[in-house]
C-alpha positions in Angstrom: -11.5 -19.7 -27.0 -13.4 -21.4 -24.2 -10.4 -23.5 -23.0 -8.5 -20.6 -21.3 -11.5 -19.3 -19.2 -12.4 -22.9 -18.3 -8.9 -23.5 -17.0 -9.0 -20.3 -15.0 -12.3 -21.3 -13.4 -11.0 -24.8 -12.7 -7.8 -23.5 -11.0 -9.9 -21.0 -9.0 -12.2 -23.8 -7.9 -9.5 -26.2 -6.8 -7.6 -23.4 -5.0 -10.8 -22.4 -3.1 -11.4 -26.1 -2.3 -7.9 -26.6 -1.0 -8.2 -23.5 1.2 -11.6 -24.6 2.5 -10.3 -28.0 3.7 -7.1 -26.6 4.9 -8.7 -24.0 7.1 -11.5 -26.3 8.4 -8.9 -28.8 9.5 -7.0 -26.3 11.5 -7.9 -26.0 15.2 -6.6 -23.1 17.3 -6.0 -23.3 21.0 -8.0 -20.8 23.0 -5.9 -17.8 24.2 -4.8 -17.6 27.8 -4.7 -14.2 29.5 -1.6 -13.9 31.7 -1.1 -10.9 34.0 -0.8 -7.7 32.0 2.9 -6.7 31.7 3.1 -5.1 28.2 2.3 -1.5 27.7 0.9 -0.3 24.4 0.6 2.9 22.3 -2.5 2.8 20.1 -2.2 4.9 17.0 -5.3 6.1 15.2 -4.9 8.3 12.1 -8.1 10.1 11.3 -9.6 12.7 8.9 -13.1 14.1 9.4 -14.2 11.3 11.7 -16.0 13.2 14.5 -19.1 11.1 14.2 -17.1 7.8 14.5 -14.3 8.4 16.9 -16.5 8.4 20.0 -17.5 4.8 19.4 -13.9 3.8 19.0 -12.8 5.7 22.2 -15.7 4.1 24.1 -14.5 0.6 23.0 -11.0 1.5 24.3 -12.6 2.5 27.6 -14.4 -0.9 27.9 -11.2 -2.9 27.3 -10.3 -5.4 29.9 -6.8 -4.0 30.4 -5.3 -1.6 33.0 -5.8 1.9 31.8 -2.3 2.8 33.0 -0.8 0.3 30.6 -1.9 1.9 27.3 -2.1 5.3 25.7 -4.0 6.5 22.6 -2.5 8.9 20.1 -5.0 10.3 17.5 -3.2 11.7 14.5 -5.3 14.4 12.8 -4.8 14.5 9.1 -6.2 18.1 8.3 -9.7 17.4 9.5 -12.3 20.2 9.1 -15.1 18.9 11.4 -13.6 20.1 14.7 -13.5 17.0 16.8 -13.1 17.7 20.5 -11.5 15.1 22.8 -13.8 14.1 25.7 -12.7 13.3 29.2 -11.3 9.8 29.3 -10.0 7.4 32.0 -6.9 6.7 29.9 -4.1 8.8 28.4 -5.2 10.2 25.1 -4.0 13.1 22.9 -4.4 14.5 19.4 -1.4 15.5 17.3 -1.3 16.9 13.8 -0.1 14.9 10.9 2.9 16.2 9.1 2.7 15.4 5.4 5.9 14.4 3.7 4.9 11.9 1.1 2.1 10.7 -1.2 0.8 8.5 1.7 -0.9 10.6 4.4 -1.7 7.5 6.5 1.9 6.4 6.6 3.1 9.9 7.4 0.6 9.9 10.3 1.8 6.6 11.7 5.5 7.7 11.4 4.6 10.8 13.6 2.7 8.5 16.0 5.6 6.1 16.4 7.9 9.1 17.1 5.6 10.3 19.9 4.8 6.8 21.4 5.8 6.4 25.0 5.7 2.6 24.9 7.6 -0.1 23.0 4.5 -1.8 21.4 2.6 0.0 18.7 -1.0 -0.9 17.9 -2.9 0.5 14.9 -6.5 0.7 14.1 -8.9 2.9 12.2 -11.2 5.7 13.4 -14.4 3.9 12.2 -13.6 0.7 14.1 -14.7 -0.9 17.4 -12.2 -3.1 19.2 -13.1 -6.1 21.4 -12.8 -6.0 25.2 -9.9 -8.5 25.4 -8.0 -6.9 22.5 -4.9 -5.9 24.4 -5.1 -8.8 26.8 -4.8 -11.2 23.9 -1.8 -9.3 22.5 -0.2 -9.3 25.9 -0.6 -13.1 26.0 0.9 -13.5 22.5 3.9 -11.3 23.3 4.4 -13.2 26.6 5.3 -16.3 24.5 8.5 -14.6 23.3 10.0 -14.0 19.9 6.8 -12.4 18.4 7.4 -8.9 17.1 4.4 -8.4 14.9 0.7 -9.3 15.4 -2.1 -9.4 12.8 -5.7 -9.9 13.4 -9.1 -10.3 11.6 -11.4 -7.4 10.6 -15.1 -7.7 9.6 -18.0 -5.3 9.2 -20.6 -4.5 11.8 -24.1 -6.0 11.5 -25.3 -5.4 7.9 -28.7 -4.5 6.5 -28.6 -3.5 2.8 -27.4 -5.5 -0.2 -24.4 -3.1 -0.4 -23.6 -4.1 3.3 -24.0 -7.8 2.6 -21.9 -7.5 -0.5 -19.0 -6.1 1.4 -19.3 -8.5 4.3 -19.3 -11.5 2.0 -16.2 -10.2 0.3 -14.5 -9.5 3.6 -15.2 -13.0 4.8 -13.4 -14.4 1.8 -10.5 -12.0 2.3 -10.2 -13.2 6.0 -10.1 -16.8 4.9 -7.4 -16.0 2.3 -5.4 -14.0 4.9 -5.5 -16.7 7.5 -4.6 -19.4 5.0 -1.6 -17.3 3.8 -0.3 -17.2 7.4 -0.9 -20.9 8.0 1.0 -21.7 4.7 3.9 -19.4 5.7 3.1 -17.3 2.6 1.9 -14.2 4.5 1.3 -11.3 2.3 -2.0 -9.8 3.5 -3.2 -8.2 6.7 -5.3 -5.3 7.9 -4.0 -2.1 9.6 -7.2 -1.9 11.6 -6.0 -4.8 13.7 -2.2 -4.6 13.6 0.6 -4.4 16.1 4.4 -4.4 16.1 7.3 -3.4 18.4 9.1 -0.1 17.8 12.3 -2.1 17.6 10.9 -4.3 14.7 9.4 -1.3 13.0 12.8 0.5 13.0 14.6 -2.7 12.1 12.4 -3.0 9.0 13.1 0.7 8.2 9.4 1.5 8.6 7.7 2.5 5.4 10.9 3.3 3.6 10.6 2.4 -0.1 6.8 2.3 0.0 5.9 5.9 0.5 4.8 6.5 -3.1 1.8 4.2 -2.5 -1.2 5.9 -0.8 -2.1 2.7 1.0 -0.2 -0.3 2.2 0.9 0.8 5.7 0.1 -2.8 6.7 0.8 -5.0 3.8 4.2 -3.6 2.8 5.4 -3.7 6.4 4.2 -7.3 6.6 6.0 -8.2 3.4 9.2 -6.7 4.8 8.8 -8.8 7.9 8.3 -11.9 5.8 11.7 -11.4 4.2 13.5 -10.5 7.3 12.0 -12.7 10.1 8.8 -14.6 9.3 8.9 -16.4 12.6 8.4 -13.1 14.4 5.0 -12.6 12.9 1.8 -14.0 14.4 -1.8 -14.1 13.1 -4.5 -14.4 15.8 -7.7 -15.8 14.3 -9.7 -16.0 17.6 -13.2 -14.6 17.6 -12.5 -12.5 20.7 -9.7 -10.7 18.7 -12.1 -9.6 15.9 -12.2 -5.9 15.2 -15.3 -4.6 13.5 -15.5 -1.6 11.2 -18.2 0.2 9.2 -19.0 -0.7 5.6 -18.8 1.9 2.8 -22.0 4.0 2.4 -22.1 4.0 -1.4 -20.9 2.0 -4.4 -18.7 4.9 -5.4 -17.0 5.1 -2.1 -16.6 1.3 -2.1 -15.2 1.3 -5.6 -12.5 3.9 -4.8 -11.6 2.1 -1.6 -11.1 -1.2 -3.4 -9.1 0.6 -6.2 -6.9 2.0 -3.5 -6.4 -1.5 -2.1 -5.8 -3.1 -5.5 -3.4 -0.4 -6.7 -0.6 -1.6 -4.4 -0.8 -5.2 -5.8 1.5 -3.9 -8.5 4.2 -3.7 -5.9 3.8 -7.2 -4.5 7.1 -9.1 -4.7 6.1 -12.5 -3.4 5.1 -15.3 -5.9 2.1 -16.4 -3.8 0.8 -12.8 -3.6 1.1 -12.3 -7.3 -0.5 -15.7 -8.0 -3.5 -14.9 -5.8 -3.9 -11.4 -7.4 -3.9 -12.8 -10.9 -6.0 -15.9 -10.1 -8.8 -13.8 -8.6 -8.7 -11.3 -11.5 -8.7 -13.9 -14.2 -11.2 -16.1 -12.3 -13.7 -13.2 -12.2 -13.1 -12.2 -15.8 -13.6 -15.8 -16.9 -16.9 -15.8 -15.0 -18.0 -12.7 -17.0 -17.0 -14.5 -20.2 -19.3 -17.4 -19.5 -22.1 -15.0 -18.4 -21.9 -13.3 -21.8 -22.3 -16.6 -23.6 -24.7 -18.1 -21.2 -27.8 -18.0 -23.4 -26.3 -18.7 -26.8 -23.3 -20.9 -26.9 -23.1 -24.0 -24.6 -24.6 -25.7 -21.6 -21.1 -26.0 -20.2 -21.4 -22.3 -19.4 -24.0 -23.1 -16.8 -21.7 -25.6 -15.2 -18.8 -23.2 -15.2 -20.9 -20.4 -13.6 -22.2 -22.9 -10.9 -18.6 -23.9 -10.2 -17.5 -20.3 -9.7 -20.4 -19.6 -7.3 -19.6 -22.7 -5.3 -15.9 -21.7 -5.1 -16.8 -18.3 -3.7 -18.9 -20.0 -1.1 -16.1 -22.4 -0.1 -13.7 -19.5 0.3 -16.0 -17.5 2.6 -17.4 -20.4 4.7 -14.4 -21.0 7.1 -14.5 -17.3 8.3 -18.3 -17.3 8.4 -18.2 -20.3 10.7 -15.4 -19.1 12.9 -16.6 -15.6 13.5 -20.3 -16.6 13.5 -21.2 -14.0 10.8 -24.1 -14.7 8.5 -23.7 -15.0 4.7 -26.6 -13.1 3.2 -27.7 -12.6 -0.5 -24.9 -15.0 -1.6 -26.4 -15.6 -5.1 -26.8 -12.0 -5.9 -23.3 -11.2 -4.5 -21.8 -13.9 -6.6 -23.4 -12.6 -9.7 -22.4 -8.9 -9.1 -19.0 -9.4 -7.6 -17.1 -10.6 -10.7 -18.2 -7.5 -12.6 -17.2 -5.2 -9.7 -13.9 -7.0 -9.1 -12.9 -7.1 -12.7 -13.6 -3.3 -13.2 -11.7 -2.6 -10.0 -8.8 -4.7 -11.1 -8.4 -3.2 -14.5 -9.1 0.4 -13.4 -6.4 0.1 -10.6 -3.8 -0.6 -13.2 -4.3 2.7 -15.0 -6.8 5.0 -13.1 -6.7 7.4 -10.3 -8.8 7.3 -7.1 -10.2 9.5 -4.5 -9.8 8.9 -0.8 -11.2 11.2 2.0 -11.6 14.1 -0.3 -8.1 13.8 -2.0 -7.1 12.5 -5.4 -4.3 10.1 -5.9 
C-alpha cells in the first residue's frame, strides 16, 4: 500500500532534482538589440477589462521601440463595461470578436490575425504589463533567422497575501518546467501572455484547426503543432528583461476555475513528455496527501516522504526565483496546501465544468 506512493514521491523528487541542476547549469547569453527592422501586430483579446487595459496600454507606450513599427488590435469579446480607447502615440483599434467555436479567445485571435497589418503577431493578455525592451528583444531574435515562433516567461506582479504568494510560487515552478522543456527539446508548455509567431507559420500550422473544442490552449496547442512540424523554428527567451507580469486571481474560486481551465486541455496532450509531466505531478501531489493522512498514526517514514516532497517543490521553483529575482514567500504553507489544491483541480478537470469570465464551459 505504501510502496506505490513512495515510488511516486521518489520519481517526483529525482525529476525535480534533475531539472534543478540542469537549469542552474545553463547560462544564456545576454540579448543584443540590433536596429529595429521587424514590424509587429500586438493582439489583445479582452472581456470586461476596463480597469486593467490602461496599464497594459501604458506599458506599450513606454516600450523602447519605434511607434511606427507596431500596431495594437484589441479584440472585444462582448464586454459590458464600456471601455473607451484613449489617445495613444501608436496605432490602436478595437474590433469585435466573432464567436464561431467553443473557444472565444481562439476566435478573437483568428479575427485579429485576419486584421493584422504586419507579418509578426504578438499576443498578450489585458491584465498584463510588458517590459520596455519586449519588442526589441523579439526583433533581435528574429534577426538571427529561421525563428518563426517566440515564447517567453510570465510571472505575477508583486504579491501581498497568502493567495498571491501561493500563485507566485506555483508560477515559478511552472516557469522552470517550461524552460526545461525547451532546453530538452521536449517543448509542450508556453504562455499566451508572452507569445509571438509569424503569420506565415500560423497559417502553415493551420492555426487552431483541430483544437477549437477546447476553451483554452491558444498557446499550448499551437506550440505542440510547431513541435511536430518544425521544432527548430521555436525559441524560448528566458531573459529577465523579457518577463511579462500579470495580475494574480483575486479569490480561491477564481483561481480554482482558472487552473481547471488550464488542466482540462491536458487530456489532449499528445507528447509523451507532456503526458509524463501531467501524470507525475498529479500522482506526486496525491501521494503527498496519502502520507499526510497517515502522518500521525502509521510510520515515521511518512515524515521523511513529506519532507522530500517539500524539498522537491523548492528545487523546482528555485531556478526561476533566482533568474527573475522574485522572492519565494510562505513556502512551507504553500507546500502543504498546494497538493490538496492541485489534486482537486486535476481530478475535477477530468469530469467537471468550469466558469471563465462569466461563461460556463
